[in-house]
C-alpha positions, 0 to 999 in steps of 0.5 A, spaced: 707 613 251 713 608 250 713 610 243 713 618 245 718 617 250 723 613 246 722 617 240 721 624 242 724 624 249 730 619 247 728 615 254 723 611 257 718 612 262 722 608 267 726 612 272 732 608 271 732 611 264 728 617 263 727 621 257 732 626 256 727 631 252 721 634 255 715 630 252 709 634 250 706 630 244 700 625 244 696 625 250 701 630 254 698 635 250 692 635 254 695 632 261 701 632 264 700 626 267 696 622 262 698 615 264 696 616 272 690 619 269 688 613 265 690 608 271 686 612 276 680 612 271 680 605 269 681 603 277 675 607 278 671 604 272 672 597 275 670 599 281 663 602 278 663 596 274 663 591 279 659 595 284 665 595 289 665 601 294 671 598 298 675 598 291 673 605 289 675 607 296 682 604 295 682 607 288 681 614 291 686 613 296 691 611 290 689 618 287 690 622 293 697 619 294 699 619 287 697 627 287 701 628 293 707 624 289 706 628 283 705 635 287 711 634 292 716 630 288 715 629 281 714 636 279 720 639 282 724 634 279 722 635 272 723 643 274 730 642 276 731 637 270 728 641 264 728 648 267 724 654 263 721 648 258 718 645 264 715 651 266 712 653 259 709 646 259 706 647 266 703 653 264 700 651 258 698 644 260 693 642 266 696 637 271 690 633 270 685 633 264 681 640 264 684 642 271 689 647 271 694 647 277 701 650 276 
């Protein structure tokens, strides 16, 4: 993702130096949030591997909090920043893998 943000987006994943162009390549073709999705999958996978219901529950709380963050804060900012380009991307690409949410 760092490479895509630097080369295609002319920025970084860090909010201090965000990309200046909308990144739609690589994993962003299948999910608008592949970094979060990967982190959540890894966290829940670790919970399953270690058979820890408490850790899995903690990860599910993080999934819920992250989902609200994306829906309420991140997406409106991206819409304001990239306008119609983000609207087109949002219509074509699911928020989470395989699940379409506009």
